mmCIF file of the C-alpha atoms, coordinates in Angstrom:
data_MODEL
# 
_entry.id   MODEL 
# 
loop_
_atom_site.group_PDB 
_atom_site.id 
_atom_site.type_symbol 
_atom_site.label_atom_id 
_atom_site.label_alt_id 
_atom_site.label_comp_id 
_atom_site.label_asym_id 
_atom_site.label_entity_id 
_atom_site.label_seq_id 
_atom_site.pdbx_PDB_ins_code 
_atom_site.Cartn_x 
_atom_site.Cartn_y 
_atom_site.Cartn_z 
_atom_site.occupancy 
_atom_site.B_iso_or_equiv 
_atom_site.pdbx_formal_charge 
_atom_site.auth_seq_id 
_atom_site.auth_comp_id 
_atom_site.auth_asym_id 
_atom_site.auth_atom_id 
_atom_site.pdbx_PDB_model_num 
ATOM 1  C CA . MET A 1 1  ? 67.876  2.785   36.035 1.00 0.00 ? 1  MET A CA 1 
ATOM 2  C CA . LYS A 1 2  ? 65.364  5.611   36.444 1.00 0.00 ? 2  LYS A CA 1 
ATOM 3  C CA . PRO A 1 3  ? 63.697  6.144   39.856 1.00 0.00 ? 3  PRO A CA 1 
ATOM 4  C CA . GLU A 1 4  ? 60.291  5.342   38.313 1.00 0.00 ? 4  GLU A CA 1 
ATOM 5  C CA . GLU A 1 5  ? 61.519  1.878   37.297 1.00 0.00 ? 5  GLU A CA 1 
ATOM 6  C CA . LYS A 1 6  ? 62.577  0.748   40.774 1.00 0.00 ? 6  LYS A CA 1 
ATOM 7  C CA . ASN A 1 7  ? 60.593  -2.073  42.275 1.00 0.00 ? 7  ASN A CA 1 
ATOM 8  C CA . GLU A 1 8  ? 59.112  -1.995  45.760 1.00 0.00 ? 8  GLU A CA 1 
ATOM 9  C CA . PRO A 1 9  ? 61.800  -3.962  47.689 1.00 0.00 ? 9  PRO A CA 1 
ATOM 10 C CA . GLU A 1 10 ? 64.512  -1.676  46.354 1.00 0.00 ? 10 GLU A CA 1 
ATOM 11 C CA . LYS A 1 11 ? 62.457  1.384   47.317 1.00 0.00 ? 11 LYS A CA 1 
ATOM 12 C CA . ASN A 1 12 ? 61.991  0.062   50.881 1.00 0.00 ? 12 ASN A CA 1 
ATOM 13 C CA . ALA A 1 13 ? 65.699  -0.749  51.193 1.00 0.00 ? 13 ALA A CA 1 
ATOM 14 C CA . GLU A 1 14 ? 66.539  2.721   49.921 1.00 0.00 ? 14 GLU A CA 1 
ATOM 15 C CA . TRP A 1 15 ? 64.205  4.292   52.494 1.00 0.00 ? 15 TRP A CA 1 
ATOM 16 C CA . GLU A 1 16 ? 65.894  2.384   55.300 1.00 0.00 ? 16 GLU A CA 1 
ATOM 17 C CA . ARG A 1 17 ? 69.281  3.746   54.241 1.00 0.00 ? 17 ARG A CA 1 
ATOM 18 C CA . SER A 1 18 ? 68.182  7.308   53.564 1.00 0.00 ? 18 SER A CA 1 
ATOM 19 C CA . SER A 1 19 ? 67.252  10.058  55.958 1.00 0.00 ? 19 SER A CA 1 
ATOM 20 C CA . GLU A 1 20 ? 63.945  10.428  54.073 1.00 0.00 ? 20 GLU A CA 1 
ATOM 21 C CA . ALA A 1 21 ? 62.460  7.334   55.691 1.00 0.00 ? 21 ALA A CA 1 
ATOM 22 C CA . PRO A 1 22 ? 58.873  8.048   56.778 1.00 0.00 ? 22 PRO A CA 1 
ATOM 23 C CA . THR A 1 23 ? 59.352  7.718   60.540 1.00 0.00 ? 23 THR A CA 1 
ATOM 24 C CA . ASP A 1 24 ? 57.149  10.661  61.445 1.00 0.00 ? 24 ASP A CA 1 
ATOM 25 C CA . ARG A 1 25 ? 54.029  9.313   63.173 1.00 0.00 ? 25 ARG A CA 1 
ATOM 26 C CA . GLU A 1 26 ? 51.776  12.028  61.755 1.00 0.00 ? 26 GLU A CA 1 
ATOM 27 C CA . GLU A 1 27 ? 52.911  11.228  58.226 1.00 0.00 ? 27 GLU A CA 1 
ATOM 28 C CA . LEU A 1 28 ? 52.201  7.531   58.757 1.00 0.00 ? 28 LEU A CA 1 
ATOM 29 C CA . GLU A 1 29 ? 48.738  8.390   60.079 1.00 0.00 ? 29 GLU A CA 1 
ATOM 30 C CA . ARG A 1 30 ? 48.032  10.624  57.072 1.00 0.00 ? 30 ARG A CA 1 
ATOM 31 C CA . ARG A 1 31 ? 49.295  8.010   54.610 1.00 0.00 ? 31 ARG A CA 1 
ATOM 32 C CA . PRO A 1 32 ? 48.596  4.492   55.975 1.00 0.00 ? 32 PRO A CA 1 
ATOM 33 C CA . GLU A 1 33 ? 49.922  2.917   52.779 1.00 0.00 ? 33 GLU A CA 1 
ATOM 34 C CA . LEU A 1 34 ? 53.415  3.875   53.960 1.00 0.00 ? 34 LEU A CA 1 
ATOM 35 C CA . ALA A 1 35 ? 52.992  1.730   57.050 1.00 0.00 ? 35 ALA A CA 1 
ATOM 36 C CA . ALA A 1 36 ? 51.901  -1.172  54.867 1.00 0.00 ? 36 ALA A CA 1 
ATOM 37 C CA . GLU A 1 37 ? 54.994  -0.719  52.705 1.00 0.00 ? 37 GLU A CA 1 
ATOM 38 C CA . LEU A 1 38 ? 57.309  -0.743  55.714 1.00 0.00 ? 38 LEU A CA 1 
ATOM 39 C CA . LEU A 1 39 ? 55.854  -3.851  57.370 1.00 0.00 ? 39 LEU A CA 1 
ATOM 40 C CA . GLU A 1 40 ? 56.798  -7.404  56.524 1.00 0.00 ? 40 GLU A CA 1 
ATOM 41 C CA . PRO A 1 41 ? 53.929  -9.608  55.228 1.00 0.00 ? 41 PRO A CA 1 
ATOM 42 C CA . ASP A 1 42 ? 53.684  -11.576 58.488 1.00 0.00 ? 42 ASP A CA 1 
ATOM 43 C CA . GLN A 1 43 ? 53.535  -8.318  60.461 1.00 0.00 ? 43 GLN A CA 1 
ATOM 44 C CA . ILE A 1 44 ? 50.629  -7.111  58.308 1.00 0.00 ? 44 ILE A CA 1 
ATOM 45 C CA . VAL A 1 45 ? 48.730  -10.366 58.912 1.00 0.00 ? 45 VAL A CA 1 
ATOM 46 C CA . ALA A 1 46 ? 49.355  -10.142 62.661 1.00 0.00 ? 46 ALA A CA 1 
ATOM 47 C CA . ALA A 1 47 ? 48.203  -6.510  62.742 1.00 0.00 ? 47 ALA A CA 1 
ATOM 48 C CA . LYS A 1 48 ? 44.999  -7.340  60.876 1.00 0.00 ? 48 LYS A CA 1 
ATOM 49 C CA . ARG A 1 49 ? 44.199  -10.152 63.321 1.00 0.00 ? 49 ARG A CA 1 
ATOM 50 C CA . ALA A 1 50 ? 44.610  -7.954  66.400 1.00 0.00 ? 50 ALA A CA 1 
ATOM 51 C CA . ARG A 1 51 ? 41.525  -7.768  68.594 1.00 0.00 ? 51 ARG A CA 1 
ATOM 52 C CA . PHE A 1 52 ? 40.724  -4.509  70.270 1.00 0.00 ? 52 PHE A CA 1 
ATOM 53 C CA . GLY A 1 53 ? 38.089  -5.650  72.742 1.00 0.00 ? 53 GLY A CA 1 
ATOM 54 C CA . ARG A 1 54 ? 35.111  -3.693  73.963 1.00 0.00 ? 54 ARG A CA 1 
ATOM 55 C CA . LYS A 1 55 ? 35.204  0.010   74.543 1.00 0.00 ? 55 LYS A CA 1 
ATOM 56 C CA . PRO A 1 56 ? 34.133  0.964   78.042 1.00 0.00 ? 56 PRO A CA 1 
ATOM 57 C CA . LEU A 1 57 ? 30.880  2.904   77.651 1.00 0.00 ? 57 LEU A CA 1 
ATOM 58 C CA . LYS A 1 58 ? 29.811  5.885   79.689 1.00 0.00 ? 58 LYS A CA 1 
ATOM 59 C CA . SER A 1 59 ? 26.562  5.592   81.612 1.00 0.00 ? 59 SER A CA 1 
ATOM 60 C CA . TRP A 1 60 ? 24.665  7.890   79.207 1.00 0.00 ? 60 TRP A CA 1 
ATOM 61 C CA . GLU A 1 61 ? 25.855  5.805   76.248 1.00 0.00 ? 61 GLU A CA 1 
ATOM 62 C CA . ARG A 1 62 ? 24.617  2.618   77.892 1.00 0.00 ? 62 ARG A CA 1 
ATOM 63 C CA . GLY A 1 63 ? 21.299  4.321   78.650 1.00 0.00 ? 63 GLY A CA 1 
ATOM 64 C CA . LEU A 1 64 ? 20.992  5.438   75.041 1.00 0.00 ? 64 LEU A CA 1 
ATOM 65 C CA . LEU A 1 65 ? 21.642  1.898   73.792 1.00 0.00 ? 65 LEU A CA 1 
ATOM 66 C CA . TRP A 1 66 ? 19.039  0.463   76.160 1.00 0.00 ? 66 TRP A CA 1 
ATOM 67 C CA . ALA A 1 67 ? 16.537  3.088   75.010 1.00 0.00 ? 67 ALA A CA 1 
ATOM 68 C CA . LEU A 1 68 ? 17.248  2.097   71.408 1.00 0.00 ? 68 LEU A CA 1 
ATOM 69 C CA . ARG A 1 69 ? 16.716  -1.581  72.250 1.00 0.00 ? 69 ARG A CA 1 
ATOM 70 C CA . ILE A 1 70 ? 13.390  -0.821  73.929 1.00 0.00 ? 70 ILE A CA 1 
ATOM 71 C CA . TYR A 1 71 ? 12.341  1.346   70.960 1.00 0.00 ? 71 TYR A CA 1 
ATOM 72 C CA . VAL A 1 72 ? 13.145  -1.443  68.482 1.00 0.00 ? 72 VAL A CA 1 
ATOM 73 C CA . ILE A 1 73 ? 11.169  -3.995  70.493 1.00 0.00 ? 73 ILE A CA 1 
ATOM 74 C CA . ALA A 1 74 ? 8.204   -1.600  70.778 1.00 0.00 ? 74 ALA A CA 1 
ATOM 75 C CA . MET A 1 75 ? 8.247   -0.993  67.028 1.00 0.00 ? 75 MET A CA 1 
ATOM 76 C CA . GLN A 1 76 ? 8.334   -4.746  66.365 1.00 0.00 ? 76 GLN A CA 1 
ATOM 77 C CA . VAL A 1 77 ? 5.263   -5.205  68.573 1.00 0.00 ? 77 VAL A CA 1 
ATOM 78 C CA . ILE A 1 78 ? 3.431   -2.362  66.807 1.00 0.00 ? 78 ILE A CA 1 
ATOM 79 C CA . VAL A 1 79 ? 4.250   -3.780  63.360 1.00 0.00 ? 79 VAL A CA 1 
ATOM 80 C CA . ALA A 1 80 ? 3.225   -7.292  64.433 1.00 0.00 ? 80 ALA A CA 1 
ATOM 81 C CA . ILE A 1 81 ? -0.128  -5.967  65.689 1.00 0.00 ? 81 ILE A CA 1 
ATOM 82 C CA . ALA A 1 82 ? -0.664  -4.052  62.414 1.00 0.00 ? 82 ALA A CA 1 
ATOM 83 C CA . VAL A 1 83 ? 0.127   -7.154  60.342 1.00 0.00 ? 83 VAL A CA 1 
ATOM 84 C CA . ILE A 1 84 ? -2.193  -9.354  62.413 1.00 0.00 ? 84 ILE A CA 1 
ATOM 85 C CA . ARG A 1 85 ? -5.033  -6.822  62.121 1.00 0.00 ? 85 ARG A CA 1 
ATOM 86 C CA . ALA A 1 86 ? -4.470  -6.528  58.365 1.00 0.00 ? 86 ALA A CA 1 
ATOM 87 C CA . LEU A 1 87 ? -4.600  -10.302 57.925 1.00 0.00 ? 87 LEU A CA 1 
ATOM 88 C CA . HIS A 1 88 ? -7.780  -10.649 59.974 1.00 0.00 ? 88 HIS A CA 1 
ATOM 89 C CA . GLY A 1 89 ? -9.483  -7.740  58.235 1.00 0.00 ? 89 GLY A CA 1 
ATOM 90 C CA . ASP A 1 90 ? -10.308 -5.795  61.399 1.00 0.00 ? 90 ASP A CA 1 
# 
């Protein structure tokens, strides 16, 4: 059997036995499909369901988000006033 004709389970079993198994973290980060090939199906499902939670924000990031919120609300008010004036013909 030629190497091109091997199916995926045989390839994974061969990797586990060989010294060429992709265990290098940098290689797995460069090629995430290798990690998917090495995981069992239930491990893939569990990894996809993992929650990461909220990232703690720095004070300047929180300030920037609040400024963006205030800007959006101000723009909504301005657009609402323009629409009302256009409808009333002022």
